[in-house]
N, C-alpha and C positions, 0 to 999 in steps of 0.2 A: 507576484504572489502566485504559488502553484495552483492547479485545479482541484487539489485535494489536500487532506491532512492524513499523515501515515502515523499511526500508533502501533508501537510493537511492545509486546510484554512477554517475557520468558515465562513458561509454565512450571518449570522446575519439577516435573513429574517423571522424568526419566524417558518420556516418549519423544522421538525425534521428529515427529509429524509436524509439518508446517500448516498452520490453519490460517484460513482467510475469512474476513468479515467485511461486508460492504454495506455502507449506509448512506443514504441521500435523503435529505429532508425536503419537505414540501416547499421550503423557501427557494429551492434550486428551480423548481418548475413543476409542470403537471405531471401525471403518471407517464406519459409517453417519454418526456424528457428525462425523467429520473431513471426509467428503464433503459433508455439508451445509454445513459452515463454508467449505469451498473454493467451493461454488456461490454462497454469499452474497458472498465476496469477489470472484469473477468478476463478478457482477451489479453490485457497487459500482464495481469498476474499469472496467467497460464503460461506465458512466455518466459517471464523473468524470476518469478518467485522461487522455483525450484533451484535455480542457479545461484541467486544472490540473497535469498531469504534466510533468516536465522532458523536453524533446526531447533525444534522444541519451543517455538514460540508462535503467539498469536499475532497476526498482522491485521490491522483494521484500517480500511480506506474510508475516509469521510469525504464525501463530494462537496465541493465548494461552488457557488453560483457561477464562477466564470469558466469553469471546467468543461462544460459542454461545447463551448465555442472554440476550444483549443484544438489545435491540429493533433492528430493521433501520434505523430512521431515526437512532437514536443511533449505531449503527455507521458509518452513512453520515456523520454530522457529525463524528465522530472522524476519518475518513479525510479529509474536507475540511481539518480543522484541521492534520492531519499534512502534508498536501501544501503547505498555506500556509506552514507552519513551515519546510519544506524549501526552498521557493521564496524565503522571506525569508533564510534562511541562505546560499543560493547566491547571492543578489544582494549580500549583505554581503561574501562571499568573493572577488567579482570585483574586480580592481584597476580604479581610477578611471582613465579616459583623458582 
């Protein structure tokens, strides 16, 4: 199980801006642990979201309890896989012209 859940929702407002939301609940740990996890998510998103994220969509990362112990490179590869899966699902849901 990855260290996070990624939710993506297209806004359909004509604005191509990619937005990011991060949430980590108290179940994950104390404030220090939650903030460390948010910093890791921001660093990964800063690196990958503008390349692989969906334009005009809101991306929300929800931290999971096992995510803080994960190696940063593993967390990054999981995020890449999640973005690829979202992009593939979005491509399938578009009607053919």
